[in-house]
N, C-alpha and C positions, 0 to 999 in steps of 0.2 A: 580213585587214585586223587590226593589229594596235592601236590604240585609233579608239575613238570618241570623240568630242567635242560637249559639250551648252553652249552657252549660254543664260544665263537673267540680266534682269534682277530682281533683288528689291528693291523702295522700301518701307517698313513706316511712315514718315510722311516729312510734308511735307518737317521739318528733317534729315531723313537723305540725303536727295539718293537716288541711284540707287547698288548696289549693282552689280558685274558679276563670277560667279562663272564659275568653270568646273570642271564634273563630269565627271572620264572617267571609264571603265569599260573592261576589255579582258576577256571572254571569262571572267567570271564577275558571280556575282549583286553587284549592288551592296551595299557594306555597308550595316546597320541598327544603329544605336545603338540601347540600351533607355535610361529615364531613368538607372537609376543606373550606365550607363558613360558618360553624360554627366556628369554627379556628380562621378564618381572623374577625365574630363577635365578638367572647370574646376577642382577642387583639384591637378591636374597641372601646370594652368595657371602655378602659384606656384611651381614647382620648377624650377631650372634646374641641374641636375645629370646627368652622365652617364657609363656604366659600360661596358667592351666588353669580352665575355667569349673568348676566344681559346684554339682546341681545332683539331684535325684530321681530324674524320668529323662529316659528320650522326650524331647519336646520343651525342656525346660532352659535348656541352653536360647543364648542371646546371639542367634545366628547372625546380624549386624556386627556386632563385635566382633564375633570371631571372626568374620570374611577379613574385617576394618584391619586385626593385626593382624594376619595372616599376608592381606597381599598390599595391605597401605604399607602399615610399619614392618612388614617382612618378618616378625616375629614367630617362631618355632611357635608352634601354638597349637592346642590341646584340651579336648573334652573327655572330665573325669565324668562318666554317669551311674551313679552309685547301684541305679538297676539296671534290668533289660527292657520295662515297660511291660511284666508281665501280666502284673493285674487289672492294667488299663482296660477302656474301652475298643471296642473291633468298628471300625464301622465299613468292614470293604469285605467280610466275610466272617463266619461263624469258628474262627481257630480263636482259643483263652490256653491262659497259662503259658506253660512252655509252649506250644506254638505260637500264640502273638509275641513271646519276647522276642522267638528266632524271626518273625516279620518286623517285627520293632527296628532290633540290631542290625536288619539291612536294610531298615528306614535310615537310621543313622549314618548309616555308613555310605549310604547315596549322600544325606546332606555333607558330611566332612570332603566329598567329592566338591561338592558345589562351593564351599567355605573355603579350603584348601585347612581346614586343623584336623587332628589327627585327633581318634578316638580312644579311650578307654573306659574302662568296667571294673567294681568289684563284683565280690561274691554276692552283695545282696539284695532282696529278690521282692521284687511289688509284691505284695500280698493285698494291695488297695487301700481306701483311703484309711491311715490313719490319724485317731486325733490328738496324738500330742507325741514328743519328741521323745518322751521317756517308753513310748509304746513298742515307737520306732525299734529304737534304741536295743531294748530289749529282745526285741523279734529275732532282731540280725544279729547277736551278738556284738557286743559293739567294739568289743577287745579286736576282733576278728577282723572286722569290716575298718577300724582305724586301723590295722597293720596291713590292711590292700591302697589307702591312699595313704599310708608311708611307704609302700613300696611303689607307688606310682612315682609319688615326689621325689622319692629319692632316685629313681629310673629316670625319669624325665626332667628333673635338676631346674625345676623354672623359679626365673626371675622375679615371678611375680604370681601370688596367687588370687582367683576373683571366685566368689559365694556368689552363688546367682541369687540366693535369700537369706534373711535373718536367723537368726539363731532362738528367737520366741515364736507367738503366736502370730504375729503378721503373716509369717511367710504361709499360714491357710494350713498345712497341711505338716501329718509330724516326720513325713520321710524329706520333706523340703525343710525345714526346721535343724531336723537328725543329720542333713549333709552340711548345712551350716556349723554345727556342734562340730563335724567330726574334719571339716578343712582345718579350722581354726585351731583342733588340738593337735594336727597332724603337724601344721606348718612347726613347731617346738618339740612332736615329738621325733617327727626326720632327722633332724640333728643332733640327736639325743642319743651315742651309742648303747647306752643300758636299755632302751626301747627298743624291741625287737632285733635283737643281735644278730639273730637266726639268717637276717636278709644281708649282712656286710658280708658273708660270705661272694655274693654278687655283685653289692651294689654297697657304694659309699655311704656318708652319713650327706646331708643336704639342708642344707640353712637360705629359705628364700629370701627377700631383701624386705618383702612387706606381704600380707594377707587383707585382700580388702574387699567389701561387699558392693554390689554393683545394684544400686538403689534401685526403686521404680516406680511409677507410677500406673496399676493396674485397678480395673474398674474403681470400687469406692475409696480404693488404699494407695496414697501419696506416700513414698517412703524419701521424693526426691528433696532437697532445700538449696538455695542459696548458696548457701555457705559450704557445699561439699563439694570437692575435686571432681572437676567435668574436663568431659573431652568432645567436640565433635568429631562423629563418626560417618556425617554422610557426604563425605567426599565422593568424588568421580574419579575415578581410575582411567586417564585416556588409552594408555597401552591394552586395558582390557575391555573397552568401550561401556563399560559399568562402573554406576554407585555402587556403594557398599548396601545400600537398604536396596536396589533391585538384586543385587546376590546375593542377599540376605532371604528373600522374599522367594528364591529359588530353590536354596536349600532349607528352608522350613514348609517348603511344599513337601518336600518328600514327606514326610511325618502324614500319609495319605492314612492310615490306618485310625490317624486320631480327627480326620475333617481336617488337616489345617492347613490348605491351601490360602496361601493369599497373596493380594496385590503386591504390584513392586512401588515402593516409593523411593521418590528420589527430594534434594535439596537435604537441607541441614538438621541435623540431628544430635541433640545430646547428652550425651549416657554420664550418671553421677556415681560417686563413689564414696563410701566411706570407711574407713582402717580399724581393722579391726585389732590388728596387730602389726609391729613394725613401725620405722619412720615414716610418718605422712607423706606423699608426693607434693611438691610444690610448684612445680614446672613443666614434668610430664611423667606420666606412670614410670619409668623406667629412671628417675630420680638415682641416681650414686648407683646407676648398673654403668659398668661398659657393655657395653654391646656391641664394640669394636674387633678387629684381629689382633689390637693391641693386648687383649687381654691373656693372650697366649706368648709365649716366649717365642720369637720368631715369625710374628703373625706381621708383621709390618710389612713385609716384603712381600708375603702372601698376597694382603690387599693392592698392592699396585699390578701385581698379575692378573688380578681379578677386575681391576680397572683397567686396564689394558684391553684385556675381552672383552669388555664391555664395553670398549671405544671403538673397537673393530668388527663390532658383531653387524651382520647383515639379516634384517627380516628377509630379504629373498634366499639369502645363499648361506644357513645356520652350519649348514655342514663343514666351512672353514675355518669356525670357531674348535672343530674337534680337536686339531692338534695344539692348541693353547688351554683345552680343558684337560686335554693327556699330560702336557707339560706340569701345570696345576693340580691334577692330581698325584703326581708323583713326588712333587713339592710339599704338600699337605700331608702325603704319607711319611715324611720326613720327619716331621713335627712330632716330640714328645707326647705320649700316648695319652689319651683322655677324651672328654667327653664332646667336646667342641668337636676335636677333629676328628672323630668317628660321624659323627652327626652330618661334619662337612664333605667327610668323604662319600658318605652315600648319595647327597646332594649331588655332587660331579660326576657322582658314576650315572645318575639318573637323566643328566643333562648331555651326558656325552652321549647318551644312546640317544636321547632326544634327535641331536642336534644329526647324530648322525642319518636317522631316518631310515632305521633298518628294523625293519619287521620280522618277528621269529613268534612263532602260535604252533602248539597244538593243538587240536581237536578229536573228539573222537563222537560215533555216533551212538556209542552205550551208556545211558543214564543211570546204569544198576546195572552191578557185577556181584559175585559170590567170589570165595574163595575155590580155589580150583580151575575157575574161569579162563578165560584170556580175553583181551581184549585189540583192537585193533587202532594206530596212533597212527590220526594225518599230521605230518607236518608241511608249513608254509613257513618257506622267507624268503624275503627283496630286500635286496639294498637299494632302498629307493633315493638313498640321495647320491649314490654313488662312490662312495672314498671307499681305499682299498680293503675287503672284509674277506678273511678265506676262515670256513667253519671247519673247524677242527674236530669235534667231538659233540653229541650229545648222547643227556646221560638220566633214564631216567628208572626210579627204584629197581634198578637190579640190571637193566637193561644198558648196554653202554656199548655204544656205535662208532666206531671212528672213520672220520673223513677227512682229504687237503683238498679243499674246492673250494675256489674263489668266487664270491658270487659275481655274477655281475651286472652291470649298472641298472635298476629298476628291470631284473629280470627273474619272473617268479621261477622258485626251488620248488618241486613239491616231491614228497615220496612219503610211505606210511612204513611202519614197522607194527609186526605183531607182538604184545606184551601179556606176558602170564603175569597171574592173579594169585599168589604164592597160598598154601593151605595157612599159613601162619598169619597171615593177613589182618590184622585186627578189623571189626568192624566199624565203620568211622560212623560217626558223631560231632555232634559241635562240642569244642573241648570244656566249656564250663557244666556238659551234664554227664561228661564221663565219671562224675560222682556226683550224689543223689545233693537235690541239696536242702538243709537238715535246719528249722529254726532252732536258736539259741534252749539251751537245755530250762526246763522251767517257764518256758513262756508259753502265751497262747493269743489265739487272736480271735476276738467273737464276730461271727459272722454279719 
């Protein structure tokens, strides 16, 4: 079973009407946000800017920079790892190849839960150490992987793109330099309707403002310079009670198969950048990018609503903000359809769920099932903050049960349902393994 969906109706006052929310869970404990996390999320609603970081492998990402963008600047932040690290080392077990890729994928997702960024991949696979850029691009099939990078850019719509590595041998690995080459080419290709036009059925062309290289000082290689644009990312976040060096250490330490546990760092820390394409920033990475609600028609009124919710927010009683957030959701839903409207609606819904304190979970003791079998699903609900909530229905892959039950304040509601697994249910596996991973035609890799 890949997903469980619970649908409930939440009504807080007569004039609010009925709000229908869907809470998905899949093989993990539902996310629980603290009052401080919620406050940071409210502040993030007022920021309409995004950054995409691009590198080759799990553990290549600059977690301090990602956490700074996500939790200090409050940008929508993403990391595109071209591979899943299938060809790397494994210090915690014997898994190699596909199995190691599964482990390192989960390590990346765990790291993102720490630093607040989102995770993306391409179809490139890690075939081990690559001597140069040309070899990597040949084995991967450059056009195929370039189309993947363009797809992520068009879908994520970053205002700024950043590469971890340079496009030459200073990168130290053919995969590293190839990731920079592909990112720089995709910066232009994503805005060209003649490149990968088949994607335009689902996404629009997108032109980021600039693409930069996050220069580094690793070992004996120092690519930083005083003439480069720089940012101090060592700030302390009093809302979270941590600095970005501390958050970064927690994130990076998730790469356990690579032995990357690192100590927490505190204090000022400079990150350096040089521009590949686009206008060079002078004062801020987002120079000449409008990341406020004035970016959208009718956005000024939305910003006022958010400011009002923030000013009235209570750390002790976050449930009081649900009413204002529902009103905000309704206001944003009336805006002209577009990327930031849809993104902010998702963020607002998450905050409504978090402020309400509603806990909804479905579990089963069956680790494996086969077609034609049945499973028992145990449901658990708790209206922890005491808002007015009515459970209307629960739907799971063919099972649809109707309810009309008010959830009492902080009282557990538990029940079980039997679910049949149809004979037509496909065998589950990670989506990227549904098709065989193949090298490009006429390519070879020397062992």
